[in-house]
N, C-alpha and C positions, 0 to 999 in steps of 0.2 A: 874322764869321758864326758863329752858334752851331753846336754839334755837331748839333743836331736839324735845322738847316737843310740839312745835307748829305744827309738822307734824302728819299725821295719822300713825298708826303702820304699818311697812313694811311687804310684803308677802315673804315667803321662797320658793316659787315655782321655781324660777330661780336657786336657790342653789341646789334644789333637781334634777333638770334636768342636771346640770353640774356634780354632783356626780354620777348620773346614767351613763352618757357618759364615765366618767373616769373608772367606775367599768367595764363597757362593754369592754373598751379598754384593761384594765388589764386582764380581763378574757380571751380575745382573745390572748393576749401575753402569758398567761400561757399555753394555749393549744399549741401554736406554740413552746414555749420552751420545753414543755413536749415531743412533737413529735420529736423535734430536738435532745433532749437528748437521746431518744431511738434509733433513726436511725442513728445518727451521721451526718445528713444532713438536711437542711431546709425542712420543710413540704411544699408540693406544695400548691399553692393558691387554695382555694375552689371556684369553680365557683358559681356565684349567681344563685339561683333557677329560672327556667323560669317563666316569668310572665304569668298568666292565661289570655288567649285572651278574649277580651271583645266581647260578641255576643249579638247583638240586638235581643230582643225577637220578634218573628214573630207570628202573630195570626194564630191559627190553625196548627202550625208546632211544632212537638215534639222537644224539646230542646236537643242538644247532651249531652250525659252523660259526666260529668267531667272526665278528664284523670286520670286514676289510673294505676300506673306502675305495680301493681301486677296483673292486668287484661290483660296486653299487651302480645301478642304472642312473644315467643323468636325468635330473628332473626336467620336465618339459618347460620351455621358456614361457613366461607369462604373456597372455594375449595383449596386444597393444591397446591402450586406452583410447576410446573414440572421443576426441576433443571437440568435435563439431556439435553444437547445441541443436536440438530439434527445432524445426521451423515454428515461428509464432503463428497464431491464427491470422494475423495481419499479413505475414509473408505468404501463407498458404493462399489467401485471397488474391494477393498480387500475382502469384505464380499461375493462378487459374484465370487471370485476366479480369478479375472482379474489382481490382483497386483496393485501397486501404479501407479499414473500418474503424470507427470511433464511437464511443458511447454517447458523445455529445456532438451534434451536427456542427456546432460552431468551431470545435477543435479541428474537425476535418476540413471545413471550409477555410479556416485560417492557414492551415498547412498548404493547401492548394494555392491560396492567394499569395503566400510568401514565396512559394516556388516560382510563381509567374512573375512576381516582382523581381526576382533574381534571374529571370530568363532561363531558369533551369527546367526546360521542357521535358527532359527525361524524368526528373523527379515528379513533375506534375502529371506526366503520363502514367507513372506507377501509382500515384495516389488516386487518380480518376479511374484508371482501369481501361483495358483494351476494349471491353464490351461497350463502354460508354464513349470512348474517344477513338474514332477511326482516323484514317490518314487525312481525310479532307478536313476534319475538325482540328487536327493538329496543325495543319497548314493554316487554318483560319486563325488559330492562336498566334502563330508566327506573324501572320499578316497584321493582326491587331497590334502586336508588339512593334512592328515596323512603322506604323502610322502614328502611334501614340504610346508613351511609356505606360507600363503596368504598375501604377502606384495606387495602392488601396486608398479609398476615400478616408479622409481623417474624420469625417462626421459619422457616416454609417457604412463601414466597409462590408459588413455581413448583414444581409436582410432576409428575414423569413417572410415568404410570400403567403404560405398557407398549406393546409393539409389536402392531399388527394384522397387518402384513406385514413381514418382515425387511428393515430398511434402507429401507423405502418408506413405510409408514404407521405412525403412532405416536399414542398418546393422551396428552395432557397436561392439567393443570388449574391454574387460578389460585385460590389460597386468599385470602379476604378476612377481615378481623377483624370489625368492626362488631358489631351485636347478634346477627345470625343466623349469622355465620361462613360466608357463602355460598361455594360452590365452583362454578366454571364450568369445564366440560370443553371441550376442543378436540381434534378429530381432525385431525392434520396430515398433509399429503401432500407427498412429496418429488418435485420436478420433475426433468426431464432435466438441467437445469443444476446440480442439487445444492441448490437453494434450497427451504426448507420454507414452505408456505402453508397457510392454514386451509381444510379441506375441509368440516368440520361443526362446529357448536357446540351445546352442550347446557347449558341453564340448570338450576340446582338445583331439584329437585322435592321439596317437603316430604313428599309421600306415599311417597317412596322411602327415607326415613330407615331405616337398619337393613337394608335390602334392596338389591338390585342397582339401581344407577342406569341401567346399560345392560343390555340383555338379549341382547347378542351374545356370542360366544365369549369374548372378552377380558373383557367386563363381568362375566360369571358367574364366571370364574376369579378375577378380582381381588376380587370380593365374597366368595367363599368363603374366600380367604386372609385378608382383613381380619377376617372373623368369627372365624376360628381365632386370629388374633393377639390379638383382644380377648376371648378365652375365651368367645365367644358360640356355644355348641354348637348351640343350636336353629336359629339363622340359618345356621350352616355346614351343618347337615344338610339344610336346605331347598334347597341348591344341588347335592346329589349324587343319583346314582342309588342308592337304598338296596340294590339287589340286587348292586351292584358295589363299593360303598365302605361298609365296615362302620362302625357307631357306635364300635367300639373304635379304629379307625384315626383317626377324627375326634377322639376324646378324646385319643389318643396325640399327635396333632399339636398339640392345644391345650397339653398338658403340656410337650412339647418346646419350643414357643415361649415358654412362661411360664418354665420353669426355666433355659433357656439364654439368655433375654433376647434372642431373635432379633428382627429387624425386616427388612422388605423393603429391599433396597438402594436407594439414592437414584437411581442411574443404571441405566437399563434393568432395573428390578426384574422385569419379565416380558418374555421374548423369545419371539417366535413361531418354532417349529420348522416348523410348517405350519398353514395356516388355510384349510380347504376348506368346501364348502357344508354338509356334515353332520358333519364332524369337525375337530378342531383340537388341536394340542399346543403346550404352552408350557414353558419352563424358568424356574423361580422362583429368583431370587438373593437370599440373605439375608445379613445382616451382624450382628455382635455389637453390644452396646450402646455400644462405643467407636468404632463405624463402620468396623471392620476386616472384610475379606472373610471369610466363614465357609464357606458351602457352597451348593450348588444342588440342586434336585430337580425331577423332571418331573411334569406334570399333563396329563391328557387330558380333553377335553370332547367330548360328542357330542349330537346331537339326531336323532330318528327321522324327522323331516320338516322342510321349510322353514318350516312353520307350527307346529312343536313347540318347546318350550323347550329350551335348552341345559342339560346336566347334567354335573357332574364324574363321570367314570367310572373314573379311575385316578389314584392318588397314589403315586409311587415314592419312598419315604423312605430308601432304602439309604444314600446318601451323607450325608444329613442326620443319620441315626442314628449314623453313624460319627463325624461331627464332634461330635455331642452327647455321645457316650461320652468323647471326648477332653476336652471342656470341663467336663462335670459329674461324670463317674465316673473321671477320671484315666486314661483310656485303656482301662478295663475294659468291653469290648463287651457283657459279660453284664448290665451294669446298665442296659441299654436299657429304657425303659418300655413298649415295644411289641414283642411277639413273636408268632410264628405259633402258633396253637393246634394241638396234635397232631390234634385232631378236625376241623380246618378253621377258617378265619377268623383273626381277630386277637384277641390277648388283652393286656390291661394287666397289668403285673406289678410288684410291690413286693418289695424285698430286705431281708434282716435280717442282722445280724452273727452271729458264731458263738455259739450257745446263747442268743440274744437274741430277745425278742418285743416290744420297744418300737419305737415309731414315731419316726423322725427328722423334723426340720422339712421335709426334702425330701419324704418320703412323705406328710406331712400336707398339703403344698401340692398334691400329686397327688390326694389324696382330696377336697380341696375342689372340684376340678374335677369329679370323679366325682359328688360330692354334688349339684352343680348340675345334672347331667344327670338325676338321679333326681327332683329337685324339679320339673322341667319337666312330667313326666307321671307321675301316681301309679300308672299301670298298668305302668310299667317295673319290671323285676326285674334283680337281679344275683346271681351266685353267687360266694362267696369260698372259695377252695381253698387251705388251708395245707399247706406242704411243708417237709421237712428234708433234710439230707445223711445219709450212711450211718453217721456216728459215733454211738455210743450204742445202747441197746437199742431194740427195736421199740416196746415199751411207752412208753419215755420219748419217743421220736420222735413217736409218735401224739399224746401229750399236748402236746408242744412245738408241733407243727403246728397243733393245735387252738387253742393260745394265740395263735399268730400270726394265724390267721383271725379269732379273737375280738377281737384288738386293732384290726383294721381295722373290724370290725363296730361295736365300741364307739365308735370315732371318728365313723363315719358317723351313728350314732344321736345323738351329742352335737351334731352340727351340723344336726339337724332332719330326717334321713331316717327315715321310718316303718319300724318293724321288719318289717312284712309285705312290704317290698320287698327284703329281704336274706335270703339263704340261705347259711349258713356250714358248711363241712365240713373234716375233718382227713384228710389223705392220708398223713401220716408220710413215710417214705422210699421209698414204693412207686412213685412216678412221677418219677424224676429227669429233669431237662432235659439235664444233661451227665453224663458218666461220673464216678462218685466215685473211680474208680481207673484207672490206666493199663492198657495192654494186658498188661504184664508183672506186674500185680498191685500195683504201687506206688501209694501215696496220690496223689491228684490234687487239690490244694488249689483250683486254678482251677475245676475242675468242681464241687467241693463248694460253693464260694461261689455259683455260679449256681443251686444247688438249694435254698438257704435263702431261701424266698420265699413270697409269697401271690399267687396269680393271681386276677384279677378277670374273670369272664365276664359280658359285658353281654348279657343275654338279653332284648333289646328287641323 
């Protein structure tokens, strides 16, 4: 008998279980491979069916019906997602006809300028807004584009004119090159959120060349200053009340601008102190030719009624004259070109060195401006009054003061001023502007320097 014959016959149950497990595995792999071969990618893993929750039977309570997926109510379809973004504040303004808004005026003006350069009038219209750009103005833009291309100036494409209301309303301009060198003005309004938008737009008017483009308070003030900067006395005078602003003050302002090479500051050149129905006040900021801050001065404008023109009624040059003295006369305040006349009004004044009667290049430039005033109207007259300090005899000083007045007269005649428009006189040392000596009798060189002069009275 073999060893195995001593055991009881073995059961095959374990073998059957093992074979069943292998068959199930192979069957699952076949399904997986079948799906993979059809789709070209592995079939997703099948989640296990949820287990039926065990519920303890409760006496007297109806047992819940087993879950049947065919009896379940279909879940509602999800609402479609709104893919349209809400309108931006800028778009809301455009839809309301208000145009675009930017926190920096330069950004808005640049966008408008670029759209005009590209002849994209539709975009320009949206940026400006329907309330500021009507059909006639849109036609005007097209007409400008037809006679000269809209190319922004390479030097100063965007220019700030000044404020209409402090931190709320401001006037800007776009400068274009082209043949006509068009300038388009925009009055910008600042909203409650801080953005600037176009309130008004004004196209260039060929009839307004040399005159005020705007006839409001800011427009008249800016036009007056521009005329003075360009040494255009006649235009400058047309913007003032002649009873309140003298010709000498206008001429003095022209001289100061020319000699010190002042120009209006690029940022906020004119700031509104107040702007009411019949009166307004502005601060003008000027800088030197290097672009450095120089000084500021005040101007007031008024009108007698809402249907009357605005006029410049006051120009306060005190701080400007002080800065001018530092730049041109080395800090000598007596070398100011504009002084108060002892008999009232303003007087232009030229200075001489000790015992000298010759004109310096500086005084010649000043006289060129005065000559331009006289050439405008042959009926205008001026009086030249020569003076000296107290050193020397009376006879010598009378003769020296006459030579000083005569030097000015001779130069004016040489540049074309008729002699009948000039009256020259010698005052000697009789009318000093500053004391020639101190209170204790000592010599006063500073005072004597201020007395060596020729005064110009503009008897217009």
